[in-house]
Structures are given as C-alpha cells and as structure tokens.
N, C-alpha and C positions, 0 to 999 in steps of 0.2 A: 588700732592699727593707724588710722588715721593722725590720730595724736604724735604719736611715732614718728610720720613724717614732716607733719611742722617741727618737732624740737629737732628734724635733721639739718632742717634750712639753717639752721644756726650753726652746723658744725663748721669747725675750720677750712678742713679739706675741702676745695671746692667739686671734686669730684662725686661725694657722697653727696653735696649739695644739688647736683645735677640729678642724681635720682632721686633725691627725694622731690624735685618737682615735676619730674617726668611723673612720678608716681603717684602725686598728687593728683597731675592732669588725666593720668586713668581713670583714678577713682571716681569723677564728674562730679565728685563732694561737693557741694554750693559753700561748705563748712571750708576751702582752703582756698577759697578768695581772697578772704582780708590776709593769710598770712601769706599767698603769692605778691600779692599790694604791696606790703614791707618789703619784698626780699626786691621787687624790681624797684621802689625806693632806695633804698640803700645799700646791696649788695655792692662790692665793691667790683664783681667782674660785669663787666659790661654782658659779655656772652649769656650770661646767668641772668644777667638780669632783663635782657630782648627773652629768653626761653622761659621767665616764669608770665611777661605777659600773654606771650600766646598761649602759655595752658592754662591763662585765666578765659582768653576769648573763647577757648575750645570748651570748656567747664561751663560757659556760660551759653554756648551753641549747643550742648549736647543737653542742657535742661530748656533750653527753647525759652531763656528769657528775654523779654522785649522790654523790660521796664528801664529807665536811668539807671547806669550803677551808682554804688554811693558815692559820697564825697573822697573816701578815703581809697577806693579803687577807679575812677575818673581819669588818673591820669596814667592808667594803665591799658586805656584805651585812642588814646591820643598818638600823634607821629612821635615814631621812638627818635628818642636824641641823638642827635652828629654823631659822628666818628669822628676822630681826631688825625685819624692814620693819612690826610691826606685827600681821600677816595674821589671820585668825583659823584654824582646824583646819581647817572646811570647802574655805575657799578655798585653803588652803596647798593640802590632797590635790588638789584639781581642779586647782590648777599643775603640779603633778605628775605627775597622769595625761596630762594634755596633752603633759608636757615627755616623759614615758616612749612614750608614740605618736607623738608628733616622731623621738624619736632612734632607735626600731624602723622609720622609713620611712626616716630618712637612712643608718641601721645596715645593713639589709638589703634587697638585691634588689628592686627589684620586684614580678619575675616569677619563679616558682618554675624554676628550671633542672630538664629533666628528666634530664640527664646527674647534678647534686648529688644527685638523690633513689638514683641506683647508686652513687652514689660510694662507697668504702670511707672510714669514719669514721677522720679521723687520731686516735689515742688511744687507739684499742680495739683490742686484741688478738683474731684473729680463729685458731680450730682450722684449721691446714693441716699436712699430711704432710708427713714429712718429704721425701718422693723430690717432692712438689710447689715444694717452695722450692726443691730444688736445680735442679729443671729451669726453673725463675723464672729462677733465678740466672743459668742459662746466656745464660735469655732477653734478659735488661739487658744481659750481655759482648756478646754479639751484636748486641744493640742501640747499643751501642757503637762496635764496630769497622766497623757499615755505616755510625756518624755521619763516623767519621773519614776513609771511603772516601768521603764525600758521597754516600749512596744511605738520605737519609733516609726516603724512602717502605718498605722494606723495616725502616729502623729502626725505623717508627713500628709495624707489623706484631709485630714481637719485644717492644715495648713493653706492644703490647694482650695480647698471651699471656702477657707475666711478671705481668701486674696482674690477668689473670683467673684463673692458677695459684694465685696469692699474694695475697692486700688487705693483708696485713700491709707491703706493699713503699711504702705511701703514707706511712710512719713512717719509710723508710729512707736515710739523706743519700747516697746513692749513688744509690739510683734517681731519685732526685728530679735528685739533679745532670745525669744522662744523660735524664733527660724534657726538664729547662731545656734544653740543649743540644740535641737535635732539632728540639724546639715553637717553642726560643727564646722560651717563657714562662716564666713563676713561678709556685709554687704548684699553689693549685685549677685554676688557669686552664689550664695545661699537663694537670694529669689530668683536668678535662672535656673535654680536646680527643683526649687515647687514650682514652675510656671514650663518648664519642657519636659514633655511626655515622658518623652526617651529617658531622659535622665532620671527623672523620678519612676519610672519603674525598675530600673536598675538601683535604686537607692534603694526601692520598698523592697528588693526581692533581697540585697544585700542586710537590711534589716533585718528580716524575716528570718532568714537564716541566722544572724547573729543571737533573736530572740533565742529562737530553737535550742543553738547549740549553749548560750547563757542556762537554758532550763533543764537540758541534760547535763551540764552541769555541775547542778546544782544539785539535782537527782544522785547522780553521780558519786557526790560529798557526802550523802548521807548514805548510800549503800555502799560504799568504803569504809566505813565507819564501824560496819558489823562485824564483829571479829567471829572467829571457830570459837573461840571461848563461850562468848553468846547462843553459839547454836548447839554447842554440847552441852549448856546449862539448861535451855530451853529443851533439848531432846531428853534430858534424863527426869526431866519432870515430865514430858509428854509419855517415856516410856512407861510409869510408875502408872500413872491415868487408865493407859491404854491395857496394863498388866493388872492392876486390880481392880478394876473397875469393874467388867465382869466377870471377875470374882465371887466379888460382894455382891453382883446383881445374880449367882450361880446362889450362893447363901442365903442371899431374902429369900427367894423365890423357895428353895427349900424347905426354911423354915416355916415360912406361911403356907404350905401345901401341907407341910406335916400337921402343922394345926387344922388347918380345914379339913383335914381328914378325919380327925383326929375326933373333931366333934359330931360326925357323923355316926347316927345309930349302923349295927349290923344289917338289918334290912333295909337301909337308905343305902347301904355301899355295895346290897347283891343287886339293889333295883340298879345301879350306875349302868351306863353303859362298857364295855368291854375295854372299850378306849380308856376311859378313865381312869378303870382299877389299873389298866397297863400302867398309866403316868405316873399311879399310887406306888406299884412297883420298882417301876424305874429309882423312882425319887429315894423309896426304902436302901438303893443299893448303892446310892452315892455315899461319900466319904470323904472327910478331908484330904487324902491322897489323892484323889481323886479329879481334887480343881487343879492341883499341881498343872495337866497338862491342857487344865483350861486357858487357865494365864498364859503358860509359855504360846500355845498355838493364838492364844488374841497378839500378845506382845509380837509375836514375830510376823502376825498380820496385819496388825495398827502400823507397827515403827518400817517393819521392810515393805511395806506394798505404799506406805505415803512416800517412801523415799525413793522409790522408783517413780512410783506419780510427779513427783518433784521437779527431778532428774529429768524427764522428758518435758513436760512443764516449761522448765527454764530453757530447754532446746527449742523450742517451737515458739515460745515467747521471743526470744532475741535471735532464730536462724528466719521465722516464717513470717513474724508479726513487728519488726521492726523495736522490738523493746528494750530495753537499758537498764542491766540491774546484775546482781552477785547470786549466786546459788545461795552462799551464806546470807544475805538481805532477804531473798524470797521464805527460805527456813527459817529465819528467826521469824520472819514476820507472820507466816501460818502459825507456826510452833506455838508462840505468845499468843496467837487467837484463839487456836484450839484450846489450850492449857486453862485459858477463861472459859469455855462454853464447854467443855467435854463433862465437867464434873456436876455443871445444872441439867445437862442433859440422862446423864447417869441417875444422880439426884430421883428427876422427874419420873425416869423410867421403874425407880425403883418406887414410887409415890401410886405409880397406875397398876405396878402389882399388885400392891399390898392394898389398894383400892377395889381390886376386881376379885381377891379370895377373901376379902373381910365384906364388900356387899353382895359375893355368891353370883356375881357376872350379872350386876345391873347395868341399866341403862347408862347412870352418874359415870360408868367407867370408860363409857365412849368421851365425854368431856372431856378427861383428862389426857386420854390418846388423839384429844384433837389439841391439845395443848402443845403436847409431846412436838405432834409433827410440823407444829406450827413451826415451835422452836427447831428441829431439827433441818427445817426449808430456810430459815432465818441463817442459820450457818452454812449449809450449803449455798445462800446469795451470796452472804460475805466473804466467801473462799473465793468466789471471782472477782468480788471489789478489793481483798487482798492482794491477789495474785498483779490487777491493773494497776493497783498502788506500787507492788514491791517493782513493777517493771513502767510505770507511771505514762501506760496506753490505755489505761481507762479499763472499766468493768466490764465494756461489752468484749474488747480481746483476750480480756482475763477469762471471761468464762467458754468462748472458741475454742481457748488454749486447756482447759480442765478438761474440756468434754471431748475432745480429740484425743487427749490422752487416756482418757476411760476407755473411748475406743480403742486404740491403741493394746492398752493393758488386757482389757476381755478378749481380743482379739489373738493377742500373744496367749493369753490363759486357756484361749479355745483350742488353738492350734495344738500346744502341748498335750493338753487333755485327748485331743483327738489321736494324735498319734502313741500317745501312754496306753489306750483303749485298743488301738490297733496289734501293738508291741505285747500287751497285758493281756489283752480279753483273745486275741487269737489262739494263745498258748494255753489258756484258760480252757476254752471250748476243745481246743485239740484233745487235751487232755483229758478233759471231762470224758469227752464220746470214745476214748481209746477203752478208758475203764467201766464205759458202761455201753457198751456196742447194741443194746438193747432200745436206748435214746436215741439210733440214727433214725430218723424217718423213712419207710419202705421205698425203695422206689418204685413211682407208681409205672 
C-alpha cells in the first residue's frame, strides 16, 4: 500500500499528489520520510512542498525519533522558504500556522484510538528475554499453520500471545505478513485488531462462524453428491441379504438338525426330553414351501423397519441435534455399511449353528457365540458412528438419535399391539364365553 502512495507522489495531478502526501502522513511509516523529502525539495507546487514537510514532521513526532535527521531530510525541518507574493512576515507566519493546523487535522485521526496508545511503536527496540522471543516465534508459526487450515480464530489468539511476549515483532516482516493474512488488514490496522480486546473478540466470533459454515458447506457438498440411484442400488443389495440370509440360516439349521437326529439311536431318542423330540417333529414338518414366508417376513421387517427407523433418525438428527445432511446420504452410508457386515454376521451364525450340532452343544460353541456377539456389538456401535458421520455431529449424538428412534418405534409398536389386543382379544373372549357358558366363573 505504501509503495502505491510513493508512486502517486509523482503523479501529474496536484490533487492526487496532495492525497498521497496526506495518506503517507497517516501511515506514520518511517519509510515515507525520504519520498516526502524529495517532494519538499523538487515539487513545483509550493503548497504541496510545505504539506510534505509537515507530514514528515508529524511522522517523526509519532515515532518519537529524537535523532538528527539524515542529510536528505535535514532541509525539511528548516525554516520554510519565503513566498514571493508580497506577504509580510506576520501574515506569512499566520498563514503557515493555519496550514500546519489544517495538515495536522487531515493527517492525524480525529479521535485518539485506545488501541494505538497500547500499540508497540514501530522502530523502537524493546528489551525482551531470549526465551520470550523464542516462544513468540513459535506462536507466530502456529498462527500461520492455523491460518492455512482455515482456523483464523485460533490464529488470532496465537498472534495476540506472540505480540504480548515480544513487542519487537511490530518491526518483523514475517509477523506483519502473517498478521495481514489472518486479519485481511495491513499495517497498524492489523496490529490494532490484534491488540484491542473488543475488536479481537468480534473477529474471533466471526472467524469461528465462518469456519463452522465452511465445514458445513464442505459436508453438504459431499452429502448432496449422493443420488437416489446410489440409495436404490444399496437398497436392493440389502433386501437380498435380509431376505436370503434368514432363509439360508433356516435351511442350514434344518439340515444339521436332521443329520444330528439321524445319528441317534432309537433308545437315545426315546430317552430325550419331550421338548427335544418336539423340535425334531417341527423340523420334519418344514419344507421348501414353508421357507417362502420366512424370507418374505424377514424382508418386510428388515427393509421396512430400517426405513422407518432411519426416517425417525433423520428427523431427530436435523431437528433436535443440529445435524446437517440428507436422508439420501444417511441411507447410502448405513446401507453400504450393513451390506459389508451383515453377510459376515450371517456366515458366523451358520458356523455357530454347525458347531453346536457337530459338538453336541459342547462348551466350544460358547466361544463362537462370543465372537458372534462381539461382531454384532461392533456393528451396533459403528451404526452410531455412521449416523454421526452422515450428519457431521459425532458418534455421541448419533448414538442418542439411534436409541431415541428405537424407543419411539418400540413405544409405537407396543401401543398398536395393546390396541389390537383390546379390539381382537376382547371380542375373542366374548365369543368364547358366549359359546362356553360353563367357562364363566361362578359369582361368589
């Protein structure tokens, strides 16, 4: 910015040169002294030459420089050259005082900024311990890292710690570059934002909001890419698994149980409890046709129950827990996860059934069952994580959404069953007692 103002000093338009002189005075930057000195010596406009001198005096006063000016600047602080318009000394002096007052009004801010009074002075060397300098440098590096990650709120805190540890950083180009990148401001404006507590809090709040919104936008960009075609594809695979998995499990159980009973002698079968023989009779009654209802009911419960639950989860996640996502993304995420793990669960259940019949219920069956239970718990736990991933709010709220949806479904199912029992059960009892008067208990 200061380089552009210095170039503007050579503009052919006196008005633009005047603007550049005033702006350079407001920067209070020592780098502006020599360009202002050149304007004072060579500008064709006497008024602009005087304004350049006053701007140089103001910059030196603000930087509290007590050293002798350089030879290039020494003539700026001498008595101004006399004018040739016939003014008396008194008139000329009054005019100079008025111009000096006007230049100070234009060059200096109208209100004293409290942050400026606490701001380290550029060009001044402060005594700072070496360990504080090293810590401050680490804070500046941390601020740069946070800025690269898009976390400007954390970067602002690091810059505040750095400048409080080492005020000499105001003269450090690396610090000023990082401060400009974080605050999107230059020079003293960036420094004031870092030092002033009120401005800093507003900046951090805005930066946190921007970071949060950027995270939401990134997540929604991924969620919106999920199409209903993806949902249908995963849904078809899930339907096949939930339909044929139980059917195959029933077939495996039938065959293994028949093989088991065929190996037993007649005496052994007669010695078995009636419960076991009842199981044998039930297995013998099963056929391929009876497996069709098994697959149908399994598909209805597996697919319909899951859709109902996920609709409830979507409502709870978005309305109650502040999640951001789409029902398409949730369905695709969970169905793809289930399609990966449900076949493994079914396979392990077949193995545990086989071990049970082959080992005749020996303790080794418990080992396989423990593995099966552990895998089921893993799938259940990761279901919560996948819900949290789908709505970008973590596994804890995903677990709450899942369990709350289970509670609602169980409550609705219990209510329906209660109403159904009242309607059907009452009518059945009434019919039963009507046709069986003897079953009515006697009145005491």
